[in-house]
N, CA, C and O atoms as a MOPAC input file, in Angstrom:
PM7 MOZYME 1SCF
protein

 N    103.13400 1   109.89800 1   105.64000 1
 C    102.31800 1   108.86700 1   106.23300 1
 C    102.99600 1   107.50500 1   106.10600 1
 O    102.94200 1   106.69400 1   107.03100 1
 N    103.64300 1   107.24900 1   104.94600 1
 C    104.33400 1   105.97500 1   104.75100 1
 C    105.45400 1   105.81400 1   105.77500 1
 O    105.67000 1   104.72500 1   106.30700 1
 N    106.16200 1   106.90600 1   106.04500 1
 C    107.28400 1   106.83800 1   106.97800 1
 C    106.78100 1   106.48400 1   108.37000 1
 O    107.39000 1   105.66900 1   109.06400 1
 N    105.67500 1   107.09200 1   108.77900 1
 C    105.11000 1   106.79600 1   110.09800 1
 C    104.70100 1   105.33300 1   110.18400 1
 O    105.00600 1   104.65100 1   111.16300 1
 N    104.01700 1   104.86000 1   109.16500 1
 C    103.58200 1   103.46100 1   109.15500 1
 C    104.78000 1   102.53500 1   109.15600 1
 O    104.78900 1   101.52800 1   109.86500 1
 N    105.79400 1   102.86700 1   108.36600 1
 C    106.99300 1   102.05000 1   108.32600 1
 C    107.66100 1   102.00700 1   109.69900 1
 O    108.11900 1   100.95000 1   110.13300 1
 N    107.71500 1   103.13500 1   110.37300 1
 C    108.31400 1   103.18900 1   111.70800 1
 C    107.54300 1   102.31500 1   112.68900 1
 O    108.14400 1   101.60900 1   113.49900 1
 N    106.21800 1   102.35900 1   112.61900 1
 C    105.42000 1   101.48500 1   113.48200 1
 C    105.74100 1   100.02400 1   113.21000 1
 O    105.87400 1    99.22500 1   114.13700 1
 N    105.86400 1    99.68400 1   111.94200 1
 C    106.19100 1    98.31800 1   111.56900 1
 C    107.56900 1    97.93700 1   112.09200 1
 O    107.75600 1    96.83100 1   112.59900 1
 N    108.52500 1    98.83400 1   111.97300 1
 C    109.87500 1    98.57000 1   112.44600 1
 C    109.90600 1    98.36800 1   113.96000 1
 O    110.57600 1    97.46100 1   114.45200 1
 N    109.18300 1    99.21100 1   114.69600 1
 C    109.11700 1    99.08300 1   116.15100 1
 C    108.50300 1    97.74800 1   116.53500 1
 O    109.00000 1    97.06000 1   117.42700 1
 N    107.43600 1    97.39000 1   115.86700 1
 C    106.77800 1    96.11000 1   116.16700 1
 C    107.69800 1    94.93400 1   115.88100 1
 O    107.76000 1    93.98200 1   116.66000 1
 N    108.40900 1    95.00100 1   114.77100 1
 C    109.33700 1    93.92200 1   114.42400 1
 C    110.44500 1    93.80400 1   115.45300 1
 O    110.81400 1    92.69800 1   115.84900 1
 N    110.97600 1    94.92900 1   115.88500 1
 C    112.03900 1    94.93200 1   116.88700 1
 C    111.52100 1    94.36500 1   118.19900 1
 O    112.18000 1    93.53300 1   118.82300 1
 N    110.35300 1    94.80900 1   118.61300 1
 C    109.76000 1    94.31900 1   119.84500 1
 C    109.48600 1    92.82000 1   119.74000 1
 O    109.70300 1    92.07000 1   120.69100 1
 N    109.00700 1    92.39900 1   118.57200 1
 C    108.72100 1    90.99200 1   118.34500 1
 C    109.98800 1    90.16100 1   118.47200 1
 O    109.97200 1    89.08200 1   119.06400 1
 N    111.07700 1    90.65800 1   117.92000 1
 C    112.33900 1    89.93200 1   117.95700 1
 C    112.87000 1    89.79700 1   119.37900 1
 O    113.53200 1    88.81300 1   119.70900 1
 N    112.58000 1    90.78200 1   120.21300 1
 C    113.08300 1    90.77900 1   121.58100 1
 C    112.12400 1    90.08500 1   122.55000 1
 O    112.50900 1    89.77800 1   123.67800 1
 N    110.92200 1    89.84300 1   122.14000 1
 C    109.90100 1    89.29700 1   123.03000 1
 C    110.08700 1    87.80100 1   123.22000 1
 O    110.45400 1    87.08400 1   122.28800 1
 N    109.82900 1    87.33900 1   124.44200 1
 C    109.91200 1    85.90600 1   124.70200 1
 C    108.54800 1    85.30000 1   124.99500 1
 O    108.42300 1    84.07700 1   125.05400 1
 N    107.54900 1    86.10600 1   125.17400 1
 C    106.21400 1    85.62800 1   125.49700 1
 C    105.46900 1    85.24100 1   124.22400 1
 O    105.42800 1    86.01300 1   123.26600 1
 N    104.87500 1    84.03400 1   124.21400 1
 C    104.14400 1    83.59200 1   123.02600 1
 C    102.87000 1    84.40800 1   122.82800 1
 O    102.41900 1    84.57600 1   121.69500 1
 N    102.27600 1    84.92400 1   123.92500 1
 C    101.08900 1    85.76500 1   123.81800 1
 C    101.44300 1    87.07600 1   123.11500 1
 O    100.70700 1    87.54100 1   122.24500 1
 N    102.57300 1    87.66300 1   123.50100 1
 C    103.04100 1    88.88300 1   122.84100 1
 C    103.38700 1    88.61700 1   121.38200 1
 O    103.15000 1    89.45100 1   120.50800 1
 N    103.95600 1    87.42900 1   121.13500 1
 C    104.29900 1    87.05500 1   119.76400 1
 C    103.07000 1    87.05500 1   118.87600 1
 O    103.09800 1    87.60000 1   117.77200 1
 N    102.00100 1    86.45100 1   119.34600 1
 C    100.76900 1    86.37500 1   118.57200 1
 C    100.20700 1    87.77000 1   118.30800 1
 O     99.81700 1    88.08400 1   117.18300 1
 N    100.16600 1    88.60100 1   119.34100 1
 C     99.66600 1    89.96700 1   119.18000 1
 C    100.52000 1    90.75100 1   118.19300 1
 O     99.99700 1    91.48700 1   117.35600 1
 N    101.83100 1    90.58900 1   118.29400 1
 C    102.72500 1    91.33000 1   117.41000 1
 C    102.61000 1    90.85100 1   115.96700 1
 O    102.66900 1    91.65600 1   115.03800 1
 N    102.44600 1    89.54100 1   115.77700 1
 C    102.26400 1    89.02800 1   114.42900 1
 C    101.00000 1    89.60700 1   113.81500 1
 O    101.00100 1    89.99600 1   112.64700 1
 N     99.92500 1    89.67000 1   114.58600 1
 C     98.67100 1    90.25700 1   114.10500 1
 C     98.86000 1    91.73500 1   113.78700 1
 O     98.34000 1    92.22800 1   112.78600 1
 N     99.60200 1    92.44100 1   114.63400 1
 C     99.86500 1    93.86800 1   114.41200 1
 C    100.66100 1    94.07600 1   113.12900 1
 O    100.37100 1    94.99400 1   112.36200 1
 N    101.65600 1    93.23600 1   112.89300 1
 C    102.48200 1    93.34500 1   111.69600 1
 C    101.64300 1    93.10200 1   110.44400 1
 O    101.75000 1    93.83900 1   109.46400 1
 N    100.81000 1    92.06900 1   110.48200 1
 C     99.93000 1    91.78700 1   109.34300 1
 C     99.00700 1    92.97100 1   109.08400 1
 O     98.81600 1    93.37400 1   107.93600 1
 N     98.43600 1    93.52700 1   110.14500 1
 C     97.55800 1    94.68700 1   110.01500 1
 C     98.27500 1    95.89400 1   109.44200 1
 O     97.72700 1    96.60600 1   108.60000 1
 N     99.51000 1    96.12900 1   109.89900 1
 C    100.28400 1    97.26700 1   109.39300 1
 C    100.67000 1    97.08500 1   107.92400 1
 O    100.66400 1    98.04600 1   107.15400 1
 N    101.00200 1    95.85900 1   107.54200 1
 C    101.31700 1    95.60300 1   106.14100 1
 C    100.10600 1    95.89700 1   105.25800 1
 O    100.23900 1    96.50300 1   104.19500 1
 N     98.93200 1    95.46800 1   105.70200 1
 C     97.70000 1    95.72900 1   104.95100 1
 C     97.42100 1    97.23400 1   104.89000 1
 O     96.99300 1    97.75200 1   103.85800 1
 N     97.66300 1    97.91600 1   105.98600 1
 C     97.46400 1    99.35900 1   106.03300 1
 C     98.39100 1   100.07300 1   105.03700 1
 O     97.97700 1   101.02000 1   104.36900 1
 N     99.62900 1    99.61900 1   104.94500 1
 C    100.58700 1   100.19400 1   104.00100 1
 C    100.08100 1   100.00700 1   102.57300 1
 O    100.13300 1   100.94000 1   101.77200 1
 N     99.59400 1    98.81200 1   102.25000 1
 C     99.06700 1    98.56000 1   100.90700 1
 C     97.90100 1    99.49100 1   100.59900 1
 O     97.81600 1   100.03500 1    99.49800 1
 N     97.00600 1    99.67600 1   101.55900 1
 C     95.85000 1   100.54700 1   101.36000 1
 C     96.27900 1   101.99000 1   101.15300 1
 O     95.72800 1   102.68600 1   100.30100 1
 N     97.26500 1   102.44700 1   101.93100 1
 C     97.76100 1   103.81100 1   101.77600 1
 C     98.38700 1   104.01900 1   100.40800 1
 O     98.15200 1   105.03900 1    99.76000 1
 N     99.18000 1   103.05600 1    99.97200 1
 C     99.80700 1   103.17500 1    98.67000 1
 C     98.76100 1   103.20600 1    97.56100 1
 O     98.87300 1   103.99500 1    96.62300 1
 N     97.75000 1   102.35400 1    97.66800 1
 C     96.68800 1   102.32100 1    96.65300 1
 C     95.91100 1   103.62900 1    96.63900 1
 O     95.62700 1   104.16500 1    95.56800 1
 N     95.56500 1   104.14900 1    97.80400 1
 C     94.78000 1   105.38500 1    97.84700 1
 C     95.60400 1   106.57500 1    97.36900 1
 O     95.06500 1   107.48800 1    96.74300 1
 N     96.89200 1   106.57600 1    97.65400 1
 C     97.74500 1   107.66800 1    97.19500 1
 C     97.82500 1   107.65600 1    95.67100 1
 O     97.79700 1   108.70900 1    95.03400 1
 N     97.92500 1   106.45700 1    95.08900 1
 C     98.00100 1   106.34700 1    93.64100 1
 C     96.71000 1   106.84000 1    92.99900 1
 O     96.75300 1   107.57400 1    92.01200 1
 N     95.57800 1   106.45000 1    93.54000 1
 C     94.28700 1   106.86200 1    92.99600 1
 C     94.11100 1   108.36600 1    93.10700 1
 O     93.62900 1   109.00100 1    92.16900 1
 N     94.49400 1   108.95000 1    94.24300 1
 C     94.28200 1   110.37500 1    94.44000 1
 C     95.16700 1   111.22200 1    93.53900 1
 O     94.83500 1   112.37300 1    93.25500 1
 N     96.27700 1   110.67500 1    93.09100 1
 C     97.16700 1   111.43400 1    92.22100 1
 C     96.55200 1   111.63400 1    90.84100 1
 O     96.82400 1   112.64700 1    90.19700 1
 N     95.74100 1   110.70800 1    90.37700 1
 C     95.11700 1   110.83700 1    89.07500 1
 C     96.13100 1   110.80900 1    87.95000 1
 O     97.28300 1   110.41700 1    88.13500 1
 N     95.68600 1   111.22900 1    86.79300 1
 C     96.52800 1   111.25800 1    85.61200 1
 C     97.23100 1   112.61000 1    85.52900 1
 O     96.58600 1   113.65900 1    85.56000 1
 N     98.52800 1   112.57600 1    85.42600 1
 C     99.29600 1   113.81300 1    85.35300 1
 C     99.12100 1   114.46100 1    83.98500 1
 O     98.96500 1   113.76000 1    82.98600 1
 N     99.14400 1   115.78800 1    83.92900 1
 C     99.02600 1   116.48700 1    82.64100 1
 C    100.09800 1   116.01700 1    81.65500 1
 O    101.25700 1   115.83100 1    82.02600 1
 N     99.70100 1   115.83100 1    80.40900 1
 C    100.62300 1   115.38100 1    79.37100 1
 C    100.66700 1   113.88400 1    79.18900 1
 O    101.09800 1   113.39400 1    78.14400 1
 N    100.22200 1   113.14500 1    80.20200 1
 C    100.22300 1   111.68500 1    80.10200 1
 C     98.97100 1   111.22300 1    79.36400 1
 O     97.96400 1   111.92900 1    79.31200 1
 N     99.05600 1   110.03000 1    78.80000 1
 C     97.93900 1   109.43700 1    78.06900 1
 C     97.52700 1   108.14700 1    78.76000 1
 O     98.36200 1   107.28900 1    79.04700 1
 N     96.24000 1   108.01800 1    79.02200 1
 C     95.69100 1   106.77300 1    79.56200 1
 C     95.06600 1   106.02200 1    78.39000 1
 O     94.09400 1   106.48300 1    77.79400 1
 N     95.62400 1   104.87900 1    78.07200 1
 C     95.14600 1   104.03200 1    76.97800 1
 C     94.31800 1   102.90400 1    77.58100 1
 O     94.79000 1   102.15600 1    78.43700 1
 N     93.08000 1   102.79700 1    77.12200 1
 C     92.21200 1   101.71800 1    77.59700 1
 C     91.67100 1   100.96600 1    76.40100 1
 O     91.46400 1   101.53400 1    75.32800 1
 N     91.44900 1    99.69900 1    76.59900 1
 C     90.79800 1    98.90700 1    75.56200 1
 C     89.88300 1    97.90100 1    76.25700 1
 O     90.33100 1    97.05100 1    77.02700 1
 N     88.59500 1    98.02100 1    75.96500 1
 C     87.60300 1    97.06500 1    76.46200 1
 C     87.40000 1    96.03800 1    75.36300 1
 O     87.40700 1    96.37700 1    74.18000 1
 N     87.21700 1    94.77100 1    75.75800 1
 C     87.15900 1    93.73600 1    74.72900 1
 C     86.44300 1    92.48700 1    75.21700 1
 O     86.23400 1    92.28400 1    76.41300 1
 N     86.07800 1    91.66500 1    74.25400 1
 C     85.53900 1    90.32500 1    74.50500 1
 C     86.45500 1    89.32200 1    73.83900 1
 O     87.03500 1    89.58400 1    72.78500 1
 N     86.57400 1    88.18600 1    74.46300 1
 C     87.37200 1    87.10600 1    73.89300 1
 C     86.46500 1    86.08000 1    73.23300 1
 O     85.28400 1    85.97900 1    73.56300 1
 N     87.01700 1    85.33300 1    72.31200 1
 C     86.28200 1    84.24900 1    71.66700 1
 C     86.12100 1    83.06500 1    72.62300 1
 O     85.25800 1    82.21100 1    72.42400 1
 N     86.95400 1    83.02400 1    73.65100 1
 C     86.91500 1    81.94200 1    74.63400 1
 C     85.85000 1    82.23200 1    75.68200 1
 O     85.49100 1    83.38800 1    75.90700 1
 N     85.34600 1    81.18300 1    76.32000 1
 C     84.42400 1    81.35900 1    77.44300 1
 C     85.20300 1    81.92900 1    78.62700 1
 O     86.41400 1    81.73900 1    78.73400 1
 N     84.50200 1    82.62100 1    79.50500 1
 C     85.17800 1    83.30500 1    80.61400 1
 C     85.91400 1    82.34500 1    81.54500 1
 O     86.92800 1    82.71700 1    82.13500 1
 N     85.42000 1    81.12300 1    81.68300 1
 C     86.07400 1    80.16700 1    82.58700 1
 C     87.04100 1    79.22800 1    81.86200 1
 O     87.55300 1    78.28100 1    82.45900 1
 N     87.28800 1    79.48700 1    80.58800 1
 C     88.20300 1    78.64300 1    79.81500 1
 C     89.65200 1    78.94200 1    80.18500 1
 O     90.00300 1    80.08900 1    80.46300 1
 N     90.48700 1    77.91500 1    80.18900 1
 C     91.91300 1    78.14600 1    80.47400 1
 C     92.55700 1    79.11000 1    79.47400 1
 O     93.50800 1    79.81400 1    79.81500 1
 N     92.04300 1    79.14300 1    78.24400 1
 C     92.58100 1    80.04700 1    77.22600 1
 C     92.37200 1    81.50800 1    77.61400 1
 O     93.19000 1    82.36700 1    77.28600 1
 N     91.28100 1    81.78200 1    78.30700 1
 C     91.02000 1    83.15400 1    78.75600 1
 C     92.06600 1    83.58100 1    79.77100 1
 O     92.66400 1    84.65000 1    79.64600 1
 N     92.28400 1    82.75000 1    80.76800 1
 C     93.30800 1    83.02500 1    81.78900 1
 C     94.67300 1    83.20300 1    81.14000 1
 O     95.41900 1    84.11800 1    81.48700 1
 N     94.99400 1    82.32700 1    80.20000 1
 C     96.29200 1    82.40000 1    79.52300 1
 C     96.42500 1    83.70000 1    78.72200 1
 O     97.47200 1    84.34800 1    78.76200 1
 N     95.38200 1    84.07800 1    78.00400 1
 C     95.42300 1    85.31300 1    77.22100 1
 C     95.67500 1    86.51700 1    78.12700 1
 O     96.54300 1    87.34000 1    77.83500 1
 N     94.92900 1    86.62300 1    79.21300 1
 C     95.06300 1    87.77200 1    80.11200 1
 C     96.43900 1    87.81700 1    80.76100 1
 O     97.04200 1    88.88400 1    80.87000 1
 N     96.93400 1    86.66500 1    81.19000 1
 C     98.26800 1    86.62700 1    81.82300 1
 C     99.37700 1    86.91000 1    80.80500 1
 O    100.31200 1    87.66100 1    81.08600 1
 N     99.26300 1    86.30300 1    79.62300 1
 C    100.27700 1    86.53300 1    78.59300 1
 C    100.30100 1    88.00400 1    78.17600 1
 O    101.36900 1    88.59500 1    78.01600 1
 N     99.12000 1    88.58200 1    78.00200 1
 C     99.04600 1    89.99600 1    77.61800 1
 C     99.74300 1    90.86200 1    78.65100 1
 O    100.51800 1    91.75400 1    78.30400 1
 N     99.47000 1    90.60000 1    79.91100 1
 C    100.09800 1    91.39400 1    80.97200 1
 C    101.61300 1    91.24300 1    80.93200 1
 O    102.34200 1    92.22800 1    81.04400 1
 N    102.07700 1    90.03100 1    80.77600 1
 C    103.52300 1    89.78700 1    80.75800 1
 C    104.18400 1    90.43400 1    79.54000 1
 O    105.22400 1    91.07900 1    79.67100 1
 N    103.59900 1    90.26900 1    78.38100 1
 C    104.19000 1    90.78100 1    77.14000 1
 C    104.12500 1    92.31000 1    77.08900 1
 O    105.12200 1    92.96900 1    76.79300 1
 N    102.95600 1    92.86200 1    77.37500 1
 C    102.76900 1    94.30300 1    77.19500 1
 C    103.48200 1    95.13700 1    78.25900 1
 O    103.94400 1    96.23900 1    77.96500 1
 N    103.58000 1    94.62900 1    79.48600 1
 C    104.28200 1    95.38700 1    80.52100 1
 C    105.79300 1    95.40100 1    80.30400 1
 O    106.49600 1    96.23700 1    80.87200 1
 N    106.28900 1    94.48400 1    79.48900 1
 C    107.72800 1    94.44700 1    79.20700 1
 C    108.13500 1    95.47500 1    78.14800 1
 O    109.32300 1    95.71600 1    77.93300 1
 N    107.15500 1    96.07100 1    77.49800 1
 C    107.44800 1    97.06700 1    76.46200 1
 C    107.78600 1    98.39700 1    77.13900 1
 O    107.03100 1    98.86700 1    77.99000 1
 N    108.91400 1    99.00600 1    76.76600 1
 C    109.29800 1   100.28300 1    77.38100 1
 C    108.21300 1   101.34800 1    77.21700 1
 O    107.59400 1   101.46700 1    76.15900 1
 N    107.99700 1   102.11300 1    78.27500 1
 C    107.03300 1   103.20100 1    78.24000 1
 C    105.68500 1   102.86000 1    78.83700 1
 O    104.89400 1   103.75500 1    79.13400 1
 N    105.41200 1   101.58000 1    79.01700 1
 C    104.12900 1   101.17200 1    79.60900 1
 C    104.18800 1   101.38000 1    81.11600 1
 O    105.06700 1   100.84600 1    81.79200 1
 N    103.24200 1   102.16300 1    81.63600 1
 C    103.16300 1   102.42700 1    83.07000 1
 C    101.79400 1   101.97500 1    83.57300 1
 O    100.79600 1   102.06500 1    82.85800 1
 N    101.76200 1   101.50000 1    84.78000 1
 C    100.51500 1   101.19600 1    85.49000 1
 C     99.56100 1   100.33400 1    84.66200 1
 O     98.38000 1   100.65900 1    84.53800 1
 N    100.06000 1    99.25600 1    84.10600 1
 C     99.23000 1    98.33000 1    83.33200 1
 C     98.29500 1    97.60000 1    84.28800 1
 O     98.72300 1    97.07200 1    85.31500 1
 N     97.01100 1    97.57700 1    83.93600 1
 C     96.02300 1    96.89100 1    84.76400 1
 C     95.08200 1    96.08600 1    83.88800 1
 O     94.79100 1    96.46000 1    82.75200 1
 N     94.61200 1    94.97400 1    84.43400 1
 C     93.64300 1    94.11100 1    83.75800 1
 C     92.37600 1    94.10800 1    84.60200 1
 O     92.43000 1    93.92100 1    85.81800 1
 N     91.24400 1    94.31500 1    83.95400 1
 C     89.96000 1    94.34900 1    84.65100 1
 C     88.98600 1    93.35400 1    84.03300 1
 O     89.03300 1    93.07000 1    82.83700 1
 N     88.10100 1    92.83200 1    84.88200 1
 C     87.00700 1    91.97200 1    84.45300 1
 C     85.70900 1    92.72200 1    84.73300 1
 O     85.51500 1    93.23000 1    85.83800 1
 N     84.82500 1    92.79700 1    83.74900 1
 C     83.56100 1    93.50900 1    83.86600 1
 C     82.63600 1    92.81200 1    84.87000 1
 O     82.51200 1    91.58800 1    84.86500 1
 N     81.99700 1    93.59700 1    85.72000 1
 C     81.05900 1    93.03700 1    86.69800 1
 C     79.65200 1    93.59300 1    86.51700 1
 O     78.73200 1    93.19400 1    87.23000 1
 N     79.47900 1    94.50700 1    85.57300 1
 C     78.18000 1    95.13600 1    85.35900 1
 C     77.54400 1    94.64300 1    84.06200 1
 O     78.23600 1    94.38300 1    83.07800 1
 N     76.23800 1    94.51900 1    84.07600 1
 C     75.52700 1    94.13700 1    82.85000 1
 C     75.25800 1    95.35800 1    81.96600 1
 O     74.69200 1    95.21700 1    80.88200 1
 N     75.65200 1    96.53700 1    82.40800 1
 C     75.43000 1    97.76400 1    81.64700 1
 C     76.41500 1    97.92100 1    80.48700 1
 O     76.24400 1    98.80100 1    79.64300 1
 N     77.42400 1    97.08900 1    80.44500 1
 C     78.45900 1    97.19700 1    79.43200 1
 C     78.59900 1    95.84700 1    78.74100 1
 O     78.63200 1    94.81200 1    79.40700 1
 N     78.68300 1    95.84400 1    77.42600 1
 C     78.75000 1    94.60500 1    76.66900 1
 C     80.14300 1    93.96500 1    76.65800 1
 O     80.29100 1    92.80700 1    76.26900 1
 N     81.15900 1    94.71700 1    77.08400 1
 C     82.52000 1    94.18500 1    77.05200 1
 C     82.86300 1    93.49200 1    78.37100 1
 O     82.45000 1    93.93700 1    79.44200 1
 N     83.61800 1    92.40400 1    78.28000 1
 C     83.91100 1    91.57000 1    79.45000 1
 C     85.22600 1    91.90300 1    80.14300 1
 O     85.37300 1    91.65500 1    81.34000 1
 N     86.19100 1    92.46600 1    79.40400 1
 C     87.53000 1    92.71600 1    79.95300 1
 C     88.01500 1    94.10300 1    79.54400 1
 O     87.50200 1    94.71900 1    78.61000 1
 N     89.01700 1    94.56700 1    80.27400 1
 C     89.60600 1    95.86300 1    79.95000 1
 C     91.08600 1    95.86000 1    80.33200 1
 O     91.46800 1    95.38800 1    81.40300 1
 N     91.89800 1    96.39200 1    79.44200 1
 C     93.28700 1    96.69500 1    79.75200 1
 C     93.37500 1    98.21300 1    79.89100 1
 O     92.74000 1    98.95600 1    79.14200 1
 N     94.15900 1    98.65200 1    80.84400 1
 C     94.38700 1   100.07400 1    81.04900 1
 C     95.87500 1   100.26300 1    81.30500 1
 O     96.49900 1    99.50000 1    82.04300 1
 N     96.42600 1   101.28900 1    80.68500 1
 C     97.84400 1   101.59100 1    80.89200 1
 C     98.06600 1   103.08000 1    80.65700 1
 O     97.23300 1   103.75500 1    80.05200 1
 N     99.18100 1   103.57500 1    81.13300 1
 C     99.48700 1   104.99400 1    81.03200 1
 C    100.81500 1   105.15100 1    80.29400 1
 O    101.73300 1   104.34300 1    80.43500 1
 N    100.88100 1   106.21900 1    79.50400 1
 C    102.11100 1   106.57000 1    78.78400 1
 C    102.50100 1   108.00000 1    79.11200 1
 O    101.63900 1   108.84000 1    79.36700 1
 N    103.79300 1   108.27700 1    79.10600 1
 C    104.30200 1   109.60600 1    79.45000 1
 C    103.82100 1   110.67400 1    78.47200 1
 O    103.77100 1   111.85200 1    78.82500 1
 N    103.47400 1   110.28900 1    77.27600 1
 C    102.99100 1   111.23200 1    76.26800 1
 C    102.81200 1   110.53300 1    74.93800 1
 O    102.93000 1   109.31100 1    74.84700 1
 N    102.52500 1   111.31000 1    73.90400 1
 C    102.22900 1   110.72100 1    72.59800 1
 C    103.43600 1   109.99400 1    72.00400 1
 O    103.26300 1   109.00200 1    71.29700 1
 N    104.63900 1   110.46100 1    72.27400 1
 C    105.83500 1   109.78600 1    71.75300 1
 C    105.96000 1   108.38100 1    72.33900 1
 O    106.22500 1   107.42100 1    71.61400 1
 N    105.76700 1   108.26600 1    73.65100 1
 C    105.84100 1   106.95500 1    74.30200 1
 C    104.71700 1   106.04300 1    73.82000 1
 O    104.91100 1   104.84100 1    73.63700 1
 N    103.54100 1   106.63200 1    73.61700 1
 C    102.39400 1   105.84300 1    73.14900 1
 C    102.63700 1   105.32400 1    71.72900 1
 O    102.34400 1   104.16500 1    71.43600 1
 N    103.16000 1   106.16100 1    70.86300 1
 C    103.46000 1   105.72700 1    69.48800 1
 C    104.56300 1   104.66900 1    69.47000 1
 O    104.51100 1   103.71800 1    68.69100 1
 N    105.55700 1   104.84600 1    70.33300 1
 C    106.63500 1   103.85300 1    70.41200 1
 C    106.06900 1   102.49900 1    70.84500 1
 O    106.49000 1   101.46100 1    70.33600 1
 N    105.12800 1   102.50600 1    71.77300 1
 C    104.45800 1   101.27600 1    72.21100 1
 C    103.69400 1   100.64400 1    71.04700 1
 O    103.82800 1    99.44700 1    70.79300 1
 N    102.89700 1   101.44400 1    70.34500 1
 C    102.10700 1   100.92700 1    69.22500 1
 C    102.97000 1   100.29000 1    68.15000 1
 O    102.57400 1    99.29900 1    67.53600 1
 N    104.15500 1   100.86000 1    67.92000 1
 C    105.04400 1   100.37300 1    66.86500 1
 C    106.07000 1    99.35100 1    67.34500 1
 O    106.82400 1    98.80400 1    66.54100 1
 N    106.10200 1    99.09500 1    68.63900 1
 C    107.09300 1    98.16400 1    69.18900 1
 C    106.84900 1    96.76200 1    68.60900 1
 O    105.70200 1    96.32400 1    68.52300 1
 N    107.90600 1    96.06300 1    68.21600 1
 C    107.74700 1    94.73000 1    67.61400 1
 C    106.96800 1    93.73600 1    68.48800 1
 O    106.22100 1    92.91200 1    67.96100 1
 N    107.13400 1    93.80200 1    69.80400 1
 C    106.40600 1    92.87800 1    70.68300 1
 C    104.91300 1    93.18700 1    70.69500 1
 O    104.09100 1    92.27300 1    70.76700 1
 N    104.55700 1    94.46800 1    70.62400 1
 C    103.14200 1    94.84500 1    70.56000 1
 C    102.54900 1    94.41900 1    69.22100 1
 O    101.46300 1    93.84200 1    69.17700 1
 N    103.25700 1    94.70100 1    68.13500 1
 C    102.78600 1    94.32100 1    66.80000 1
 C    102.59800 1    92.81000 1    66.71700 1
 O    101.59600 1    92.33700 1    66.18100 1
 N    103.54900 1    92.05600 1    67.24000 1
 C    103.46500 1    90.59000 1    67.23100 1
 C    102.29100 1    90.11000 1    68.07500 1
 O    101.55500 1    89.21500 1    67.66000 1
 N    102.11100 1    90.69300 1    69.25100 1
 C    100.98600 1    90.30200 1    70.11700 1
 C     99.65800 1    90.54800 1    69.40600 1
 O     98.77300 1    89.69300 1    69.43100 1
 N     99.51600 1    91.70000 1    68.77900 1
 C     98.26600 1    92.02000 1    68.07400 1
 C     98.02200 1    91.01500 1    66.95300 1
 O     96.91400 1    90.50100 1    66.79900 1
 N     99.05000 1    90.74500 1    66.18300 1
 C     98.90700 1    89.84500 1    65.03000 1
 C     98.62900 1    88.40900 1    65.45900 1
 O     97.72800 1    87.76400 1    64.92300 1
 N     99.39200 1    87.91200 1    66.41500 1
 C     99.31100 1    86.49800 1    66.77500 1
 C     98.22900 1    86.17500 1    67.80300 1
 O     97.66400 1    85.08200 1    67.77900 1
 N     97.93600 1    87.10400 1    68.69700 1
 C     96.99400 1    86.79800 1    69.77800 1
 C     95.71600 1    87.62300 1    69.68000 1
 O     94.61500 1    87.07200 1    69.66100 1
 N     95.86500 1    88.95300 1    69.61700 1
 C     94.69500 1    89.83400 1    69.62900 1
 C     93.76800 1    89.54200 1    68.45100 1
 O     92.57100 1    89.32100 1    68.63400 1
 N     94.32600 1    89.54400 1    67.25000 1
 C     93.51400 1    89.34200 1    66.05000 1
 C     92.86000 1    87.97100 1    65.99100 1
 O     91.82900 1    87.80700 1    65.33900 1
 N     93.43800 1    86.99300 1    66.65800 1
 C     92.89000 1    85.63700 1    66.60200 1
 C     91.99300 1    85.28900 1    67.78300 1
 O     91.16200 1    84.38800 1    67.67000 1
 N     92.13900 1    85.98200 1    68.92000 1
 C     91.39600 1    85.59100 1    70.12500 1
 C     90.35300 1    86.60600 1    70.59600 1
 O     89.49700 1    86.27300 1    71.41600 1
 N     90.41500 1    87.82800 1    70.09400 1
 C     89.47200 1    88.86700 1    70.51600 1
 C     88.34000 1    88.94900 1    69.49600 1
 O     88.57800 1    89.02800 1    68.29100 1
 N     87.09500 1    88.92700 1    70.00000 1
 C     85.94500 1    88.97000 1    69.09400 1
 C     85.51500 1    90.40100 1    68.77000 1
 O     85.08600 1    90.67000 1    67.64700 1
 N     85.61900 1    91.31700 1    69.72300 1
 C     85.33700 1    92.73700 1    69.46300 1
 C     85.96800 1    93.56500 1    70.55900 1
 O     86.24600 1    93.07400 1    71.65300 1
 N     86.19200 1    94.85400 1    70.24100 1
 C     86.84900 1    95.71600 1    71.21600 1
 C     86.51700 1    97.17700 1    70.95200 1
 O     85.99800 1    97.54500 1    69.89900 1
 N     86.83700 1    97.99300 1    71.94800 1
 C     86.66700 1    99.44400 1    71.86700 1
 C     87.84400 1   100.07500 1    72.59000 1
 O     88.07600 1    99.81000 1    73.76900 1
 N     88.58900 1   100.91600 1    71.87100 1
 C     89.74300 1   101.59400 1    72.46600 1
 C     89.38300 1   103.01200 1    72.86000 1
 O     88.52200 1   103.64500 1    72.25000 1
 N     90.05100 1   103.49700 1    73.88100 1
 C     89.92700 1   104.88300 1    74.28400 1
 C     91.27100 1   105.38900 1    74.76700 1
 O     91.94700 1   104.72000 1    75.54900 1
 N     91.65900 1   106.55400 1    74.31200 1
 C     92.92700 1   107.17200 1    74.71500 1
 C     92.59000 1   108.54600 1    75.28500 1
 O     91.96800 1   109.37100 1    74.61500 1
 N     93.00700 1   108.78200 1    76.52900 1
 C     92.55000 1   109.95400 1    77.25400 1
 C     93.71200 1   110.77100 1    77.81600 1
 O     94.74100 1   110.23600 1    78.22800 1
 N     93.50400 1   112.08500 1    77.81600 1
 C     94.37100 1   113.02400 1    78.51600 1
 C     93.55300 1   113.67200 1    79.60800 1
 O     92.32400 1   113.69000 1    79.54500 1
 N     94.23400 1   114.20900 1    80.61900 1
 C     93.53700 1   114.89300 1    81.70700 1
 C     92.84800 1   116.14100 1    81.17500 1
 O     93.42700 1   116.89000 1    80.38900 1
 N     91.61400 1   116.36200 1    81.60300 1
 C     90.82100 1   117.50700 1    81.19400 1
 C     91.14200 1   118.68600 1    82.07000 1
 O     90.57400 1   119.76300 1    81.88800 1

């Protein structure tokens, strides 16, 4: 499906480059934007449908920060965490979530995947993770709940 979409995009780009009509230009620009969005949607849906592969571990942690949700410190914590933790070898598909339901007491969630228990342990013991926990997590997080999951 990606190849077909890519080919459509390529044809449109080629036609756009050869076109001299401004009306065609506008239509082609809209088509290209639409195709790019379609590609993103296909990639996202393909990732979701694949699920968690056997042997992999999905590590999640729901948490609250000591900062107010609209405080600059909150934004900084979430961005710094993403930058620091994704740089650690073995971290796959790191995601940051903000809670939108009143059914759960936690405001934020980190989710990431590891190839297996060895990769997960290496992450836990990595100096950058240990430093982040000591310097940021322990000082800025008010409470949390971790969950580590394998495919059933």
